[in-house]
C-alpha positions in Angstrom: -3.2 2.9 -14.7 -0.4 5.2 -15.8 -0.9 7.2 -12.6 -0.3 4.1 -10.5 2.8 3.2 -12.5 4.1 6.7 -12.1 3.6 6.7 -8.3 5.2 3.3 -7.9 8.2 4.6 -10.0 8.5 7.6 -7.7 8.2 5.4 -4.6 11.0 3.2 -5.9 13.3 6.1 -6.6 12.7 7.5 -3.1 13.3 4.2 -1.5 16.6 3.8 -3.5 17.6 7.3 -2.3 17.0 6.4 1.3 19.0 3.2 1.0 21.8 5.1 -0.7 21.9 7.7 2.0 21.7 5.1 4.7 24.6 3.2 3.2 26.7 6.3 2.7 26.2 7.5 6.3 27.1 4.1 7.8 30.2 3.8 5.7 32.7 5.6 7.8 36.3 4.9 9.0 35.0 3.8 12.4 34.7 0.1 13.4 31.4 -0.2 11.5 29.4 -1.0 14.6 27.3 2.2 14.4 23.7 1.5 13.6 22.2 3.1 10.5 20.5 6.5 10.6 17.7 5.1 8.5 16.2 1.7 8.1 13.4 0.1 6.2 10.9 -2.7 6.9 8.9 -4.4 4.1 5.4 -5.5 4.8 4.8 -8.5 2.5 3.2 -11.9 2.7 1.5 -11.0 5.9 4.8 -10.4 7.7 7.2 -7.6 8.7 10.6 -8.1 7.2 12.9 -7.9 9.0 10.9 -8.9 12.0 13.5 -7.4 14.4 15.6 -4.3 13.6 18.3 -2.5 15.5 18.9 1.2 15.0 20.6 4.1 16.9 18.6 6.8 18.6 17.5 9.4 16.1 17.1 6.9 13.3 14.1 6.9 11.0 12.4 3.6 10.3 10.2 3.4 7.2 7.7 0.6 6.7 6.5 0.0 3.1 3.3 -1.9 2.5 4.2 -4.3 -0.4 1.4 -6.6 0.4 -2.1 -7.0 -1.2 -4.1 -5.6 1.7 -4.1 -2.8 4.3 -1.8 -3.1 7.3 -0.9 -1.0 10.4 2.2 -0.5 12.4 1.0 -0.1 16.0 3.2 -0.2 19.2 2.1 -2.8 21.7 2.1 -0.2 24.4 0.1 2.2 22.3 2.8 4.8 22.0 2.5 5.1 18.2 0.3 3.9 15.4 0.4 4.4 11.6 -3.3 4.0 11.0 -4.1 2.0 7.9 -1.2 1.9 5.4 -2.5 1.5 1.9 -1.0 -0.9 -0.6 2.2 0.7 -1.9 2.2 3.4 0.8 4.7 4.0 3.6 4.8 5.0 7.2 7.9 6.5 8.9 8.8 7.1 12.5 11.8 8.7 14.2 13.0 6.8 17.3 14.5 9.3 19.7 14.6 7.2 22.8 16.6 4.1 23.5 14.6 0.9 24.2 12.8 -2.0 22.6 9.6 -1.1 20.8 7.4 -4.1 20.0 4.7 -3.6 17.4 1.9 -5.4 15.5 -0.7 -5.0 12.8 -4.1 -4.2 14.4 -5.8 -5.8 11.4 -3.7 -8.9 11.5 -2.5 -9.4 15.2 -0.4 -12.4 14.2 2.0 -10.0 12.4 4.5 -8.7 14.9 7.9 -7.0 14.9 10.2 -5.0 17.1 12.7 -2.1 16.8 15.6 -2.1 19.2 16.9 1.4 19.7 20.4 1.9 21.2 22.0 5.1 22.4 23.9 6.7 19.5 27.6 6.7 19.9 29.8 9.5 18.7 32.2 8.4 16.0 35.9 8.0 16.9 38.8 9.2 14.9 39.6 7.7 11.6 43.1 6.7 12.5 44.7 8.9 9.8 
């Protein structure tokens, strides 16, 4: 039991670090319209949350299974799949190509989501 608690603590710290880095990178002197370099999706209550996510090319999306059963993240077109994601585990994918990537859980087909990837824009000057 202590081992599970330890792993959940480590997972929580890693997730907090990803969120901190993501917020730091998107906090610039630009207009703020730039998509984050990292994003997270929670799998809970038999749903992907958020169900739709927008990121820039090159962004890493990490799904965390916070549900009580196994799930997958599988592209509708078969271009990627996570395999089974254990309870408390994560799956990450880098999206290097612009487009809309619809996905579902193979084990629970009613669970669907999508990642909209837009071409990354170079940041403009800060106005200083």
